[in-house]
N, C-alpha and C positions, 0 to 999 in steps of 0.2 A: 728740657725738662727741669722741674725744680727737684729739690732733694727728696721730698716726701714721695713723689711719684717714682723716682729712680729706686729708692730703697724698697718700696712696696713691690715694684716690678721684680727685683732680685729675690725678695723674701718669698714670693709665691713659687719661684723656682725651687727654693730651698725646702719649702713645705712639701711640694710635689716630690722632691728627691727623698725626703724623710719618709713620706708615705710609701713610696715605691720600694724603699728598703724593707718595709714592714709587712706588706701584704702582696699577695699574688694578683694576677690579672683578673681573677674571678672574685676577688675580695672575700675569699672563703678561708684561706689558710695562711698562717704566718710563715715568713721566710725560713726561720730557723726551726720551725716546728714540723717541717716537712723534709723530704729527701733533698738535701742541698747539693747532691751530685747531679741532679736533674738539670740539663742545659737551660730549661726555661727559667729556673730560679737564678742561675748564673747570669743570664741575660738581664733579669730584673735587677740584680745587684749592680751590674755595670750601668744600667739605665739610671738607677738611683744615684750612683756616684757621678755620672755625667751631669745630671740636673743639679745636684748639690754643689758640684765643682764649679759649674757655671755661676751659681749664686755666690759662692765664696770668692770667686775671682772678681765679681762685680763689687762686693763689699770691700775687698782689699783695695780697690781703686777709689771708691766714693768716700768711705768713712774717714781715712786719714786726711784727705783734702778738706772735707767738711769741718773736721775738728780744728785743723790749722786755721781755717778762715774765720771761725767764731772765737778763737782764743786770743786773749790779750798778748801783746808781744813778749812780755816778761815771763809768760807761763805757757808758751806754745809747746815747748818740749815736754813739760809735765803732762799737759792734757793730751798731747799726741801719743805719749808713751803709755798712757792709761789704756789705750786701745790694745796694745800688745799685751799688757798685763791681763786684761780681760780675756784675751785669747788663751793665754797660758793657764789661767784659772779654769776656763772652760775645758781645756784638754785634760787637766788633772781631774776634774769632776767626772769626765767621761771614763777615765781610767778606773776611778773608784766605782762608778755605777756598773761598769761591765763586769766587775768582780763579784757582784751580788745580784745583778738583774740580767735576765736574758736579753740578747742583742736586739730582738725585734721590739721588746718593750721599751728599751732605751730609744730606739728610732721613733716610736710613737710619742714618747715624752718630749723628744727634741722637736717633733712636729708641733706639739702643743705649745712649747715655748715660742716657736716662730710665729704661730697664729697670734699669740698675745702681742708679740713685738710688732707685727705688721699693723696691728690696730693702734698701739701706743705711739708708733713713729709718726703717725699723722698729726700729733700734737707738737712735734719738734719744729722749731722755727727755721725759716730759710735764712741763709747767710746774708748779712748786710751788703756784702760786695755784690752778690747776685741780684739783690733787690735794687740797688743803685744802678747797676748795669741795665736793669729792665724798667727804669724810670719810676720806681716806687720809693722815693726818698723819704716820705713821711713814715711809711712802714719800716723802712730800714732804720730810721732814727728811733722808733719805738722799740724795735727788737734789740738795738744796741744798748738802749737803757735797760732793757730786761736782762741782757747778758752781763752788763757791767755793774748793775745796781742802780736804784733810783737816785742816789746822791752822787753818782759818778759824773765827772766832767768829760763828756764824749765829744765836745766840739772839735778838738784837734783831730781825733780819730776819724770823725765824719768828714772833716776837711781833706784829710789825706786820701780817704776812699773816693770822694767825689772828684778830687783833682786827678787821681790816677785813672779813674773810669773815663773822665772827660777827655783826657789826653789820648787814651787808647781808642776810644770810640767803639762803635759796633762793628765787628769784623765778621764777614761771611766765612763759611766753612772752607771754601776753596782758597780764600786769602790766608786763612790760618795754616793750611797745608804749605802754601808758598813761603810762609814765614819760617818754616823749618830749615830753610837754607841760611837764615841769618845767624851770625856768630853769637849774638846775645840769646838766641834760642838753643842753638846747637850745644853750647858749652854747658848750660844747666842740664840738658838732656843727657849728655855724655857723663856728667858727674853723677846723675841719678842712676843711670844704667850701671855705671861702675860700682856704685854702692850695692846695687842688687846683685851684681856678679860676685863681689866678694862675700856678700851675705850667704849666697847659695853654695859657692865653691870653697868656703871654709870647711864644709862637710857636715853642716847641721842636719840636713835631712837624712844623711847616712846614719848619724847618731840616733835620730828619732826612729827611723824605720828599721835599722839594723842593729840597734844597741844590744838586743838580746843575743843575736848570733855573734856579735863582736865579743861580748862578755863570755859566751860559751867557749869561743876560741881562746879566750884568756884563762881557760881552765876553771871557770866557775860552774857550779852545778846548774842544771836547767832552771830549777826553782829560784835560786838566788839570782840568776841572770835575768829572769823575767821580772822579779820584784825590783831589781836595780834599774832595769830598763824603763819600766812603767812609772813606778812611784818615785824612784830616785831622780830620774830625768825631769818628770813633771813637777815635783816638789822644789827642786833647785831652781827651775825656770821661774816659778812663781815668786820665790823669795828674792832672787837677784834682779828680776825685772822690776819688782817693787822698789828695790834699792836704786835702780836706774831712774825710775820715775822721780824719786826724791832728789837725785843728784843732777839731772840733765840740765836744769836751768841755773844751777849753782856753779858747776865746773865747766859746762859747755859740752858741745857735741864732740869736738875733736879729741879732747882728753879721754872721754869714755870710749870712743872708737879706738883710740890708740892703745889704751890699757887692755880693752877687750881683745884687740888683734894680737897683742903680745901674749896674753893668756892662751889664745887659740893656737898660736904658733908653738908655744912651749908645750902644751898638752899633746898636740898631734905629733910633734917631734919626738917626745918621750914615748908616746904610744907606738910610733913606728919603730923606735929602738927596742921596745919590748917585744914586738913581733919578730924583729930581726934576731934578737938574742934567743928567743924560744926556738927558732929554726935550728940553732946550733946546740942548745942545751936541753932540748926536749926530744924524746924518742917517739917515733910513730911506727906503728905496724898495723896489720889488719885486725889485731885483737885488742890493743891497748894504746894509751897515750899517757906518758908520764914525764915529769920534769925533775931534774936534780935540784932545782931551786923553784920555789913557788912565787911567781911574779903576778899572780892573779889580781891581788888587791892594788898593785901598781896600775893596772889597766882601769880598775874602778876609780881610783883617784884621778887619773888622767881624764876620764870621761866627765867626772864631776867638775874639774877645773875648766874643761872645754865648755860645759853648759854655763858655768859662771861667766866666763869671758864673753860668750855669745849673748847672754841675757842682759848684761850691763851695757853692752854696746851695739853689737851687730844685729841683735834681734829687733829692738824697737826703733833705733835711730834712723836707719835708712828710710823707713816709712814716714817718719817725722820730716826728714829733709826732702823727701820727694815732693811734699806739699809746699815746703818753704822755697825750694829752688826754682820751681816752675813759674814763669811769668803769668800774670793774671789773664791776659788775652787768650792764651793758649794752654792754660793749666790743665784743662780736661784732657786734651789730646796728649800732652806730655805725660800726664799721670797714667793715661791708658796705655801708652807705649811702654812706659817703665814697668807697669804691673804685668803686662803681657810678657815682657822679657823675663821678669822675675819668675813667673810660673813656668815659663818654657825652660828656664835653666833648672828649676826644681825637677821638672820631668826628666830632663837629660841626666842629671846627676843620680837620681834614684833608679832610673831604668838601666843606666850604663855601669853603675858602680860594681856590681857583681862580676861582670866580664872584665872590667878594668882591674879589679883586685886579682883575678886569676892571671891576668897578663903580667902584672908588675909585682905580684905578691902583696900580702897585706901591709908589710912595712913600706913598700914602695907607694902604695895608695895613700897611707897616712902621711908619709913624707911629702907627697904632692900637696896635701892640704896644708902642711906646715909651710911650704914654700909660698903658696898663695896667700896664706894669712900674714906672712912676713911682708909680702908685697902690699897688702892692704894697709899696714902701718905706714909704709913709705907714701902711699897714695894719700892718706889722710894728712900727713904732715906737710907734704909738698903741694898738693893740688886743691884740697878741699877747703873752702872758705868757712869761717865760723859764723853761725847765724844766731847765736844766743842773744836774746834781748832786742832783736831787730824786727821792725815792722816788715811785712811782706813787700810793701812798696819800696822800702829802703833797700831790701835785698835785691830787688829788680833793678833799682837805680844804680846800685853798686856794679852790677854786671855791665850796664850800659856805659858807665864811666870807665871801667877797667878795659873794655874792648874798643874804646875810642869813639863811641857814639854819643852825640849830644842828647841831653834829655831836658825837657822843660818841666818835668814833674816836680811839684813843690814838695819834695821829700827831704829837704835839707832839715833833718830832724834834730831838734834839741834833745839830747839824751835824758834830760830831766823828765820830759813827757813820755819817753819810751818805757821807763821802768816805774 
């Protein structure tokens, strides 16, 4: 399938999910306008979440790969990170809308947005790589001119794409599955999955979904905790993801991931220390909870630092590198595996956190995140290659050279043309 058909396919699931959120099976009453304790409406909510979740999972696979394939090598990080920036802006807008508009109205508004997008996306061009692989060289040349500008010299980029596609040839699906045993495929897959593991197990979804309860445990009032959880988290994500967009192609992926990992480890370590100290300095009984010292704002500061660290590094960059690391022949399958692992890990961490926290105490849970975030810094420094400013074909050739496989791809790139 081409990009337009894939996106439209997923968008109609999202439209159906939004509609299912808003109206009942008889199309007569809105979900939140009726008795929401009724099992029928709970089933409808779950059905809407399933449909929307299926669509969101598909978008998180297709969109990063598409953006990376159409981006110039010197700006892949910037364009790829804009996807994550748009997601954070969307989340913040939903927070704002839900404070002033009923839930079912918001669901209908989202459905309207998706209908418009499903129409507009049909005007989006296919990637030159896909067109060349499907023997549409003239159209690929025209779209590349359209993407780079009418005065751009695209001859070198077209030559790289044609050489890479010619060398790799047309590969059947079963052959692609057999390729998963090759070291040049396995290593990029392991690196991508590792990035997704550290992205999820740093604790981001715990912060997003449990921030209110975490801050209430930190002795903030329910109103302050709710405001900090929604608008604080959402606002900081937007600001620092935007900063990451500006920096990613200037300083590189590894530096931002390393700095982000240090901030994640520091914030979760201190947050764990906060909960550890409150166990000894705060008094609990059936009637009241009080502390000899007020550490509440320390918890707020730690969560803010956590969101900053995640937003500048571990939020956008794993999705950017997923598209960069995967070889062209098998990019779709590798991206699909990586995306499935990411959402599976998100499910595990969000569903298991409460019981895990009860088992090891809050400070133990946050120190676990601190340990994993510290490991992420070592992983980035020791194992992760830098992809800043490199063509996708050059990154693929680097893996082949590094793991002892000869390649005839003409990707001996003069860096003058790369940037």
